[in-house]
C-alpha positions as CSV (number, residue, x, y, z in Angstrom):
1,M,0.0,0.0,0.0
2,V,1.3,3.5,-0.9
3,E,2.2,5.5,2.2
4,D,0.6,8.9,2.8
5,I,2.9,11.5,1.3
6,S,1.6,14.0,3.8
7,M,4.0,12.5,6.3
8,I,6.8,14.2,4.5
9,A,5.1,17.5,4.7
10,T,4.5,17.0,8.4
11,T,8.1,16.2,9.2
12,T,9.3,19.3,7.3
13,A,7.7,21.4,10.1
14,M,11.1,20.9,11.9
15,I,12.7,23.3,9.4
16,Q,10.3,26.1,9.8
17,S,12.2,27.8,12.7
18,L,14.4,30.1,10.6
19,T,16.1,33.4,11.1
20,D,14.6,36.5,9.5
21,E,17.6,36.6,7.2
22,Q,16.9,33.0,6.0
23,K,13.2,33.7,5.5
24,A,14.0,36.7,3.5
25,D,16.1,34.6,1.1
26,S,13.7,31.7,0.9
27,P,10.9,30.6,3.1
28,E,11.8,26.9,2.5
29,L,15.4,27.2,3.7
30,G,16.4,25.3,6.7
31,R,19.8,24.7,8.4
32,L,19.6,21.2,10.0
33,P,20.6,18.4,7.7
34,F,17.9,15.8,7.2
35,A,15.5,17.7,9.5
36,S,12.8,16.7,7.0
37,W,13.2,13.1,7.9
38,P,11.0,11.6,10.6
39,P,12.7,11.2,14.0
40,T,13.0,7.4,13.3
41,G,13.2,5.7,9.9
42,R,13.0,7.3,6.5
43,P,10.3,9.4,4.8
44,P,7.7,7.7,2.6
45,G,9.2,6.8,-0.8
46,W,12.7,6.0,0.4
47,Y,13.5,2.3,-0.4
48,P,16.5,0.0,0.0
49,L,17.6,-2.5,-2.6
50,P,16.2,-5.0,-3.6
51,L,13.1,-2.9,-4.3
52,S,9.9,-3.8,-2.5
53,P,6.8,-4.5,-4.5
54,D,5.1,-1.2,-3.4
55,A,7.9,1.0,-4.8
56,A,6.6,1.1,-8.3
57,A,3.1,1.9,-7.0
58,F,4.5,4.8,-5.0
59,Y,6.3,6.0,-8.1
60,R,3.2,5.9,-10.2
61,Q,1.2,7.7,-7.6
62,Q,3.7,10.3,-6.3
63,G,6.0,10.7,-9.3
64,F,9.3,9.9,-7.5
65,I,11.1,7.4,-5.3
66,V,14.5,7.4,-3.6
67,V,16.6,4.3,-3.7
68,E,19.2,4.3,-0.9
69,N,22.7,2.9,-1.4
70,G,22.2,2.6,-5.1
71,F,25.9,3.1,-5.6
72,R,28.7,1.8,-3.3
73,P,31.1,4.4,-1.6
74,D,33.9,3.3,-3.9
75,E,31.8,3.9,-7.0
76,I,30.9,7.4,-5.7
77,E,34.6,8.1,-5.1
78,D,35.3,7.0,-8.7
79,L,32.8,9.6,-9.9
80,R,34.3,12.3,-7.7
81,T,37.7,11.5,-9.1
82,E,36.4,11.6,-12.6
83,T,34.7,14.9,-12.0
84,L,37.9,16.5,-11.0
85,R,39.7,15.1,-14.0
86,L,36.9,16.5,-16.2
87,C,37.3,19.9,-14.7
88,K,41.0,19.8,-15.1
89,G,40.7,19.0,-18.8
90,E,42.4,15.6,-18.4
91,L,39.6,14.0,-20.4
92,G,39.9,16.5,-23.3
93,H,38.9,20.1,-24.1
94,F,35.2,21.0,-24.4
95,K,33.1,24.1,-24.8
96,G,33.1,26.2,-21.6
97,L,36.2,24.5,-20.0
98,L,38.1,27.1,-17.9
99,P,41.8,27.4,-17.5
100,Y,43.3,27.1,-14.0
101,E,46.7,27.7,-12.3
102,T,48.8,24.9,-11.0
103,H,48.5,26.2,-7.5
104,D,44.7,26.2,-7.6
105,S,43.1,23.8,-5.1
106,D,40.9,20.9,-6.4
107,D,37.9,22.6,-4.8
108,L,38.6,25.9,-6.5
109,I,38.9,24.2,-9.9
110,Q,35.6,22.5,-9.4
111,S,33.8,25.5,-7.9
112,R,33.8,27.4,-11.2
113,Y,31.2,25.1,-12.7
114,L,27.5,24.6,-11.9
115,C,26.6,22.0,-14.5
116,I,28.3,20.1,-17.3
117,H,26.1,18.5,-20.0
118,F,26.8,15.1,-21.6
119,P,29.9,14.2,-19.5
120,H,29.4,10.6,-20.6
121,K,30.6,11.7,-24.1
122,V,34.2,11.9,-22.8
123,S,34.1,9.9,-19.6
124,D,34.2,6.1,-19.9
125,T,33.3,5.8,-16.2
126,M,30.2,8.0,-16.5
127,K,29.1,6.2,-19.7
128,R,29.5,2.8,-18.1
129,F,27.5,3.9,-15.1
130,T,24.5,4.9,-17.3
131,A,23.8,1.1,-17.2
132,H,24.7,0.5,-13.6
133,P,22.8,-2.5,-12.1
134,S,20.9,-0.2,-9.7
135,Y,19.6,1.9,-12.6
136,V,18.6,-1.2,-14.6
137,E,16.8,-2.8,-11.7
138,I,14.6,0.2,-10.9
139,L,14.1,1.5,-14.5
140,T,12.9,-1.8,-15.8
141,Q,10.3,-1.8,-13.0
142,I,9.0,1.7,-13.4
143,I,9.4,2.1,-17.2
144,G,9.5,-1.4,-18.8
145,P,11.8,-4.0,-20.0
146,N,13.4,-2.0,-22.8
147,V,15.1,1.2,-21.7
148,K,17.3,3.7,-23.4
149,C,19.4,6.7,-22.1
150,M,19.8,9.9,-24.0
151,Q,21.4,12.4,-21.7
152,S,23.7,12.9,-18.7
153,M,24.3,16.0,-16.7
154,L,26.9,16.6,-14.0
155,F,25.9,19.2,-11.4
156,L,28.7,20.4,-9.1
157,K,26.9,23.2,-7.3
158,G,29.5,24.5,-5.0
159,A,28.8,26.9,-2.1
160,G,27.0,30.0,-3.3
161,K,26.0,28.5,-6.6
162,P,22.3,28.9,-7.7
163,G,19.6,26.4,-8.0
164,Q,17.1,25.8,-10.8
165,A,13.5,27.2,-10.9
166,W,10.4,25.0,-11.0
167,H,10.4,22.9,-14.2
168,Q,9.4,19.6,-15.8
169,D,12.1,17.6,-17.6
170,E,9.6,16.7,-20.4
171,Y,9.6,20.3,-21.4
172,Y,13.2,19.8,-22.5
173,I,13.2,16.2,-23.5
174,P,9.9,15.2,-25.1
175,T,8.8,11.6,-25.3
176,R,5.7,10.3,-27.0
177,D,4.6,8.0,-24.2
178,R,5.4,10.1,-21.0
179,S,8.0,7.6,-20.0
180,L,10.9,10.1,-19.4
181,T,12.5,9.4,-16.1
182,G,15.4,11.1,-14.3
183,G,17.9,9.1,-12.4
184,W,19.5,11.7,-10.0
185,L,22.5,10.2,-8.3
186,A,23.8,12.0,-5.1
187,M,27.6,12.2,-5.1
188,D,27.4,14.1,-1.8
189,D,24.8,14.3,0.9
190,A,22.1,16.5,-0.5
191,T,20.3,18.6,2.2
192,V,18.0,21.6,2.4
193,E,21.1,23.8,3.3
194,N,23.2,22.8,0.3
195,G,20.4,22.9,-2.3
196,C,18.7,19.5,-2.5
197,L,15.8,18.8,-4.8
198,W,12.3,19.9,-3.9
199,V,9.4,18.1,-5.6
200,I,5.6,18.5,-5.8
201,P,4.4,15.0,-5.2
202,G,1.7,13.9,-7.6
203,S,2.1,16.9,-9.9
204,H,2.9,14.5,-12.8
205,R,-0.4,12.7,-12.9
206,N,-2.4,15.0,-15.1
207,G,0.2,14.9,-17.8
208,I,0.1,18.6,-18.5
209,L,3.2,20.5,-19.6
210,W,2.9,23.9,-17.9
211,P,4.1,27.1,-19.7
212,Q,7.7,28.0,-19.1
213,E,8.8,31.6,-19.0
214,R,11.9,33.6,-18.4
215,Q,12.7,34.3,-14.8
216,R,14.9,36.8,-13.1
217,D,15.1,35.3,-9.6
218,R,18.7,35.5,-8.5
219,R,18.4,32.2,-6.6
220,F,18.2,30.3,-9.9
221,D,20.4,29.7,-13.0
222,C,19.6,30.8,-16.5
223,A,16.9,28.2,-17.2
224,G,13.2,29.3,-17.4
225,E,10.5,28.7,-14.8
226,A,7.3,26.7,-15.1
227,T,4.2,28.8,-14.4
228,R,0.4,28.8,-14.1
229,F,0.3,25.4,-12.3
230,P,-2.3,24.9,-9.5
231,Y,0.3,24.3,-6.8
232,T,2.1,26.4,-4.2
233,V,5.4,26.1,-2.4
234,A,3.4,24.6,0.5
235,D,2.7,21.6,-1.7
236,S,6.4,20.8,-2.2
237,V,8.7,18.6,-0.1
238,P,12.5,18.4,0.2
239,V,14.2,15.3,-1.0
240,E,17.2,15.1,1.4
241,V,19.3,12.1,0.5
242,K,22.7,10.5,1.5
243,A,25.5,10.1,-1.0
244,G,25.0,7.0,-3.1
245,S,21.2,7.4,-3.2
246,I,19.4,7.7,-6.5
247,V,16.3,9.8,-6.9
248,F,14.0,8.6,-9.7
249,F,11.4,11.0,-10.9
250,N,8.9,11.3,-13.7
251,G,9.4,13.7,-16.6
252,Y,6.2,15.6,-15.8
253,L,6.9,16.0,-12.1
254,L,7.4,19.6,-11.0
255,H,10.7,20.0,-9.2
256,R,13.3,22.6,-8.4
257,S,16.4,23.2,-6.3
258,L,17.5,26.2,-4.2
259,P,21.1,27.7,-4.0
260,N,23.8,26.0,-2.0
261,H,23.8,28.0,1.2
262,A,26.4,25.8,2.9
263,P,29.6,27.8,3.8
264,T,31.8,25.3,2.0
265,G,31.5,22.2,0.0
266,F,29.5,20.9,-3.0
267,R,26.2,19.3,-3.8
268,R,27.4,17.1,-6.7
269,C,25.1,14.8,-8.5
270,L,25.1,12.9,-11.8
271,V,21.7,13.0,-13.5
272,N,20.9,10.6,-16.4
273,H,17.7,10.7,-18.4
274,Y,16.0,7.5,-19.5
275,M,12.8,6.5,-21.4
276,S,11.1,3.5,-22.9
277,A,12.9,2.2,-26.0
278,E,9.5,1.7,-27.6
279,S,8.9,5.4,-27.8
280,L,10.3,7.7,-30.5
281,L,12.3,10.6,-29.1
282,P,11.3,13.9,-31.0
283,W,14.0,15.9,-29.2
284,H,15.0,17.9,-32.2
285,A,12.9,19.4,-35.1
286,P,12.1,17.0,-37.9
287,Q,14.4,16.9,-40.9
288,P,13.2,18.5,-44.1
289,G,10.4,16.5,-45.6
290,Q,10.0,14.4,-42.4
291,S,6.8,14.2,-40.4
292,V,6.9,15.2,-36.8
293,A,5.3,11.8,-36.1
294,T,8.5,10.0,-37.1
295,A,11.1,12.4,-35.7
296,D,13.4,10.3,-33.5
297,Y,16.7,11.4,-31.9
298,R,19.1,8.5,-32.1
299,D,22.0,9.5,-30.0
300,I,21.1,7.0,-27.3
301,I,22.5,4.2,-25.2
302,M,20.5,1.0,-24.6
303,I,20.8,0.1,-21.0
304,A,18.2,-2.7,-20.8
305,G,16.3,-5.0,-23.1
306,A,16.1,-4.7,-26.9
307,D,15.8,-1.7,-29.2
308,P,12.8,-2.1,-31.5
309,Y,14.3,0.6,-33.8
310,E,17.8,-0.9,-33.9
311,W,17.5,-1.0,-37.7
312,K,17.8,2.9,-37.6
313,G,21.3,2.7,-36.1
314,T,22.6,5.2,-33.6
315,A,24.1,8.7,-33.9
316,N,26.8,10.7,-32.1
317,E,25.3,14.2,-32.1
318,A,25.5,15.6,-28.6
319,K,28.7,17.3,-27.4
320,I,29.9,17.9,-23.8
321,H,29.6,21.5,-22.8
322,V,29.3,23.8,-19.7
323,R,25.8,25.1,-18.9
324,P,25.5,28.9,-18.1
325,S,24.9,29.4,-14.4
326,G,24.0,33.1,-14.4
327,E,26.9,34.9,-12.9
328,G,27.4,38.0,-15.0
329,G,24.2,37.4,-17.0
330,C,22.9,34.7,-19.2
331,H,23.5,33.9,-22.8
332,D,20.1,35.2,-24.0
333,G,20.6,38.6,-22.4
334,Q,18.7,37.8,-19.3
335,K,20.4,39.3,-16.2
336,L,20.0,37.6,-12.8
């Protein structure tokens, strides 16, 4: 039986005792790590492996689940090492890579980045982990037997870096069957203080893509903000997780993150996007003379089952690049 999600909202009452300065910045901001968890146990929707039978039901109803200890500590350390190599240019040059001095600390080198798109294009480790057994086990239960991956994003989010405003991932990566699923792997403990995810449970169920508009909120990066939806901040809950946990969430689920307000450190995570291999992926505009009904982006990695469109072959289109974070203004002229 699916547990009542209101339990999460009840436990978040522990983070409501904030200073005036904190409230002025954001009414959701708290300082005690994992204060949103019940005094004993885990919030509803947090599951260990192997997955219990009610996990898929919880996902369908609420739009997300958390799988604890999805990655071992040594695997997380491998990803942290690979992240530093990426930021140092040891895996090759890419758009947005910044120079550094030999005396710069590892933390300083990484702190210059908020997000790097498609790191799996140059990192064998990150590409291999797109099909990690934990991903495969859960995704084949909540999506189906045939699953493909089309994107990876590496968020570093050092102290002081912004979050991302309310949005739905299907706005960016459209599927034809609403199967888009994010696999958000925590490489550090993610807390309210350092900018964990916030989700609006159940907001995926009506299958509506809400309008997205430009925003000028200094708490967020250059991405737009979903608007006109019938929910408020009071409907959202924080998803505080330990390093090694994976948050799976539906592409229509409204979610956001706030800035990293911790005095030091990072809130690093590797986010991969997956979908049913049965669905076409009209990510880009159709080719000349092609119907939108047959548009199908083929820069994919099969991670489970069979590809019914294998006869089309695959492509190598996406390139690794740094995502604008907003410091000094955004690429489209928007100033934060």
